[in-house]
Each structure stands twice: as C-alpha cells, then as structure tokens.
C-alpha positions in Angstrom: 0.0 0.0 0.0 1.1 3.5 -0.7 1.2 6.3 -3.1 2.8 5.8 -6.5 3.8 8.7 -8.8 3.4 8.8 -12.5 4.2 11.2 -15.3 1.0 13.0 -16.0 1.9 14.0 -19.5 2.6 10.3 -20.6 0.3 7.4 -21.1 -2.8 6.2 -22.9 -5.4 8.8 -23.6 -8.8 7.9 -22.1 -11.3 10.6 -23.1 -13.3 12.1 -20.2 -11.7 9.9 -17.5 -10.2 12.9 -15.7 -12.9 15.4 -16.6 -14.0 17.1 -13.3 -17.4 15.9 -12.2 -17.2 12.7 -14.2 -19.5 10.4 -12.2 -18.5 7.4 -14.3 -14.7 7.7 -13.9 -14.4 4.7 -11.5 -16.4 2.5 -13.9 -14.4 3.7 -16.9 -11.2 2.8 -15.1 -12.4 -0.7 -14.3 -13.3 -1.1 -18.0 -9.8 0.0 -18.9 -8.3 -2.5 -16.5 -10.3 -5.3 -18.1 -9.5 -4.0 -21.6 -5.8 -4.2 -21.1 -6.3 -7.9 -20.2 -6.4 -8.0 -16.5 -9.9 -9.3 -16.3 -12.4 -7.8 -13.9 -10.9 -8.1 -10.4 -12.8 -7.0 -7.3 -11.4 -3.5 -7.5 -13.0 -0.1 -7.0 -11.5 3.1 -8.4 -12.2 6.7 -7.5 -10.7 9.7 -9.4 -10.0 13.1 -7.7 -8.1 15.5 -9.9 -5.1 13.7 -11.1 -5.1 11.1 -8.3 -6.6 7.6 -8.7 -7.4 5.6 -5.5 -7.7 1.9 -5.9 -9.5 -0.3 -3.2 -10.6 -3.9 -3.1 -9.0 -7.3 -3.1 -6.8 -8.9 -5.8 -5.6 -12.5 -6.3 -1.8 -11.8 -6.1 0.9 -9.3 -5.7 1.6 -9.4 -9.4 -2.0 -8.6 -10.3 -2.0 -5.8 -7.8 1.1 -4.2 -9.4 -0.2 -4.6 -12.9 -3.5 -2.9 -11.9 -1.6 0.0 -10.3 0.4 0.4 -13.6 -2.7 0.1 -15.8 -4.3 3.0 -13.8 -1.1 5.1 -13.6 -0.1 4.8 -17.2 -3.0 6.9 -18.3 -2.4 10.5 -19.6 -3.4 12.9 -16.9 -2.9 10.6 -13.9 -0.2 11.9 -11.6 -0.5 9.4 -8.8 -2.2 6.2 -7.7 -3.1 5.6 -4.1 -2.8 1.9 -3.6 -5.3 0.7 -1.0 -5.6 -2.8 -2.6 -5.2 -6.0 -0.5 -3.9 -9.3 -1.7 -6.3 -12.3 -1.0 -5.6 -14.4 2.0 -3.7 -17.5 1.1 -2.0 -16.0 -1.9 1.7 -16.9 -2.0 3.9 -14.2 -0.4 6.0 -12.6 -3.1 8.4 -9.7 -2.9 7.1 -6.6 -4.5 8.6 -5.7 -7.9 10.5 -2.5 -8.4 9.0 0.1 -10.8 11.1 1.9 -13.4 10.1 4.9 -15.5 11.1 4.7 -19.2 13.4 7.5 -20.3 13.8 8.9 -23.8 15.8 6.6 -25.9 15.2 3.6 -23.6 14.6 0.1 -24.9 13.8 -3.0 -22.9 17.3 -4.2 -23.5 18.8 -0.9 -22.2 16.6 -1.1 -19.1 17.5 -4.7 -18.6 21.2 -3.8 -18.7 20.7 -1.0 -16.3 18.7 -3.1 -13.7 20.1 -6.6 -14.2 23.5 -5.9 -15.7 22.5 -8.1 -18.7 20.7 -6.7 -21.8 19.5 -10.2 -22.7 17.1 -10.3 -19.8 14.7 -7.9 -21.5 12.2 -10.7 -22.0 11.8 -11.0 -18.2 10.7 -7.3 -18.1 8.4 -7.8 -21.1 6.8 -10.9 -19.5 6.4 -9.1 -16.2 4.4 -6.3 -17.9 2.0 -8.4 -20.0 -0.7 -7.9 -20.9 -0.1 -4.1 -20.9 2.9 -4.5 -23.2 2.1 -6.3 -26.4 5.3 -5.7 -28.3 8.9 -5.4 -27.0 9.5 -2.4 -29.2 6.5 -0.4 -28.0 7.4 1.5 -24.9 7.4 5.2 -24.4 9.1 7.9 -22.3 7.2 8.3 -19.0 5.7 4.9 -19.0 6.2 3.0 -15.7 7.2 -0.7 -15.9 7.4 -3.6 -13.4 10.9 -4.9 -12.8 10.7 -8.3 -11.1 13.6 -9.6 -8.9 
C-alpha cells in the first residue's frame, strides 16, 4: 500500500476519465483494466483531480502491481493511491520495483541497467504483460514492473 507517482503527460489517452465531475470515472477505469487484459478483479476506483485511488481485493501481488500500472499509465494521472489488499492464502512474493522509461530507452537498455544483462529484456516484457504487447512499443514516462 502506498502512493505511486506517474508522469501526468505520458500514457494512454482515455477521453473524459479525468474530466472534473465525471461520475463514471471509476467505472471507466475498471473497464480500462479489463480492456488491457487484467480481467475484472474485485477493484473499485475513484478519481479526484489527477489522483486515482484503488481499493478492493486482488488475487496476487503481481495482479496488484499490474492494476496500479494500468491505472497510472494513463495520460493525466499523476498518482495512484494503492489501497488494494492481496487475498488471504496468496503466496507471499516480494514486491517488484518500478522503473520509468526514459527517452531513448529500450527493454534491453533497461535490462542492462537493472540486471547488468541486456538479454534479460524478455523477463521485463513478460512481467508487464498484458499491458505490453510488443517489446518495441514502450514510451518515455511509462512505468514498468521490474521483477527480482
């Protein structure tokens, strides 16, 4: 649990999500989470300004991190307040680190920076599925999961 920062100017454009007074913002965010391939977990979302608050229960630490990234990697979102809990009985797993993509980065470059080996880029790609669909399609400001 905690507050995660994101680059407001980067991310997928979701029309009307952050429009002040949008009563459907939470539902739109849940639809976005399902659309990127994370199913329809027991998550509620509220949007206030550029901050998204996520509550509810998820099946695993990995699912939790991916939902945070799906919500944060939306243009206009500056922070995500993680109030999600992992279901009882889920295996205890160390939280992944998050890395913000910089201009000129590739998954290989990030892999070399965090693991010391550019050939471990596939590990980063796999850790960010289903949000990433192509190893060559990352953008500056995007936040990625970096597993141990």
